[in-house]
C-alpha atoms as an extended CHARMM CRD file, in Angstrom:
* protein
*
        70  EXT
         1         1  MET       CA            -23.3270000000      -24.1630000000      -25.5310000000  PROA      1               0.0000000000
         2         2  TYR       CA            -20.8420000000      -22.0030000000      -23.6070000000  PROA      2               0.0000000000
         3         3  LYS       CA            -17.8210000000      -23.3140000000      -21.8170000000  PROA      3               0.0000000000
         4         4  ARG       CA            -16.8360000000      -21.8730000000      -18.5050000000  PROA      4               0.0000000000
         5         5  HSD       CA            -13.4170000000      -20.2890000000      -18.4810000000  PROA      5               0.0000000000
         6         6  VAL       CA            -11.3300000000      -22.1260000000      -15.8990000000  PROA      6               0.0000000000
         7         7  PRO       CA             -8.6880000000      -19.7630000000      -14.5030000000  PROA      7               0.0000000000
         8         8  GLU       CA             -5.1000000000      -20.9550000000      -14.5510000000  PROA      8               0.0000000000
         9         9  PRO       CA             -3.7750000000      -21.8610000000      -11.1250000000  PROA      9               0.0000000000
        10        10  ILE       CA             -1.5030000000      -19.2590000000       -9.5750000000  PROA      10              0.0000000000
        11        11  PRO       CA              1.9720000000      -20.7160000000       -9.0190000000  PROA      11              0.0000000000
        12        12  GLU       CA              2.9560000000      -20.8950000000       -5.3480000000  PROA      12              0.0000000000
        13        13  GLU       CA              6.1850000000      -21.5770000000       -3.4650000000  PROA      13              0.0000000000
        14        14  ASN       CA              7.4140000000      -21.8480000000        0.1190000000  PROA      14              0.0000000000
        15        15  THR       CA              8.2250000000      -18.2920000000        1.1900000000  PROA      15              0.0000000000
        16        16  GLU       CA              9.9890000000      -16.9630000000        4.2870000000  PROA      16              0.0000000000
        17        17  VAL       CA              7.7900000000      -14.5070000000        6.1890000000  PROA      17              0.0000000000
        18        18  TRP       CA              7.7840000000      -12.6400000000        9.4870000000  PROA      18              0.0000000000
        19        19  SER       CA              4.6890000000      -13.5190000000       11.5190000000  PROA      19              0.0000000000
        20        20  CYS       CA              3.2920000000      -11.6440000000       14.5280000000  PROA      20              0.0000000000
        21        21  THR       CA              3.6770000000      -13.4390000000       17.8750000000  PROA      21              0.0000000000
        22        22  ASN       CA              0.4590000000      -11.9160000000       19.2890000000  PROA      22              0.0000000000
        23        23  ASN       CA             -2.2860000000      -14.5710000000       19.0700000000  PROA      23              0.0000000000
        24        24  ASP       CA             -4.9620000000      -11.8930000000       18.5580000000  PROA      24              0.0000000000
        25        25  CYS       CA             -3.1470000000      -10.4020000000       15.5280000000  PROA      25              0.0000000000
        26        26  ASN       CA             -2.9280000000      -11.8690000000       12.0030000000  PROA      26              0.0000000000
        27        27  GLY       CA             -0.0550000000       -9.6170000000       10.9030000000  PROA      27              0.0000000000
        28        28  TRP       CA              2.6910000000      -11.0220000000        8.6590000000  PROA      28              0.0000000000
        29        29  MET       CA              5.0140000000       -9.7990000000        5.9020000000  PROA      29              0.0000000000
        30        30  ARG       CA              7.3920000000      -11.3330000000        3.4000000000  PROA      30              0.0000000000
        31        31  THR       CA             11.0120000000      -11.3090000000        4.5320000000  PROA      31              0.0000000000
        32        32  GLY       CA             12.0900000000       -9.4590000000        1.3710000000  PROA      32              0.0000000000
        33        33  PHE       CA              9.7390000000       -6.5480000000        2.1460000000  PROA      33              0.0000000000
        34        34  THR       CA             11.0820000000       -5.6390000000        5.5970000000  PROA      34              0.0000000000
        35        35  PHE       CA             13.3800000000       -2.7360000000        6.3950000000  PROA      35              0.0000000000
        36        36  ASN       CA             14.6480000000       -4.0240000000        9.7780000000  PROA      36              0.0000000000
        37        37  GLY       CA             16.5830000000       -7.1500000000       10.7000000000  PROA      37              0.0000000000
        38        38  GLU       CA             13.8830000000       -8.1110000000       13.2110000000  PROA      38              0.0000000000
        39        39  PRO       CA             10.7510000000       -6.0750000000       12.5030000000  PROA      39              0.0000000000
        40        40  SER       CA              7.9320000000       -5.3730000000       14.9200000000  PROA      40              0.0000000000
        41        41  CYS       CA              4.3620000000       -5.9430000000       13.7930000000  PROA      41              0.0000000000
        42        42  PRO       CA              3.0280000000       -2.8680000000       11.9430000000  PROA      42              0.0000000000
        43        43  LEU       CA             -0.4990000000       -3.6150000000       13.2230000000  PROA      43              0.0000000000
        44        44  CYS       CA              0.0630000000       -4.1440000000       16.9770000000  PROA      44              0.0000000000
        45        45  ASN       CA              3.8070000000       -3.4730000000       17.5460000000  PROA      45              0.0000000000
        46        46  SER       CA              4.4210000000       -6.9820000000       18.9390000000  PROA      46              0.0000000000
        47        47  SER       CA              7.5760000000       -8.9190000000       18.1340000000  PROA      47              0.0000000000
        48        48  MET       CA              7.6520000000      -11.1160000000       15.0390000000  PROA      48              0.0000000000
        49        49  THR       CA              9.1560000000      -14.5390000000       14.3030000000  PROA      49              0.0000000000
        50        50  GLN       CA             10.2150000000      -16.0780000000       11.0110000000  PROA      50              0.0000000000
        51        51  GLU       CA              8.2250000000      -18.9100000000        9.4660000000  PROA      51              0.0000000000
        52        52  ILE       CA              7.5700000000      -20.4930000000        6.0810000000  PROA      52              0.0000000000
        53        53  ARG       CA              4.2360000000      -20.1080000000        4.2420000000  PROA      53              0.0000000000
        54        54  MET       CA              2.9840000000      -21.3320000000        0.8790000000  PROA      54              0.0000000000
        55        55  LEU       CA              2.3360000000      -18.0700000000       -1.0100000000  PROA      55              0.0000000000
        56        56  PRO       CA              1.8470000000      -16.9880000000       -4.6290000000  PROA      56              0.0000000000
        57        57  ILE       CA              5.0890000000      -16.2420000000       -6.4270000000  PROA      57              0.0000000000
        58        58  LEU       CA              5.7790000000      -12.5290000000       -6.8780000000  PROA      58              0.0000000000
        59        59  ASN       CA              7.6020000000      -11.5740000000      -10.0390000000  PROA      59              0.0000000000
        60        60  ALA       CA              9.7780000000       -8.5860000000      -10.7890000000  PROA      60              0.0000000000
        61        61  ALA       CA              8.1640000000       -5.7870000000      -12.7920000000  PROA      61              0.0000000000
        62        62  GLY       CA              8.2160000000       -6.5330000000      -16.4970000000  PROA      62              0.0000000000
        63        63  SER       CA              9.0200000000      -10.2410000000      -16.1940000000  PROA      63              0.0000000000
        64        64  SER       CA              6.6220000000      -13.1370000000      -16.4790000000  PROA      64              0.0000000000
        65        65  PHE       CA              5.9460000000      -16.2450000000      -14.4260000000  PROA      65              0.0000000000
        66        66  PRO       CA              7.7100000000      -19.4340000000      -15.4450000000  PROA      66              0.0000000000
        67        67  GLY       CA              5.5270000000      -21.1990000000      -17.9530000000  PROA      67              0.0000000000
        68        68  ALA       CA              3.2470000000      -18.2060000000      -18.4770000000  PROA      68              0.0000000000
        69        69  ARG       CA              1.7670000000      -17.6640000000      -21.8890000000  PROA      69              0.0000000000
        70        70  SER       CA              2.9750000000      -14.7370000000      -23.9600000000  PROA      70              0.0000000000
């Protein structure tokens, strides 16, 4: 009788991030959102290293995702 609404998948891409080197901390941040060349972890103040993660695409304010419906 009723169909379940299946949500559209969120587009993802490989994204450069800074990741905390402390094994007990899960802190990370996107490279584009840092203020320092080599940031320290905001959660535990440990050093951070760059890595690549598959993350949802962030879009600029007022623009839409590629292929998004209007």
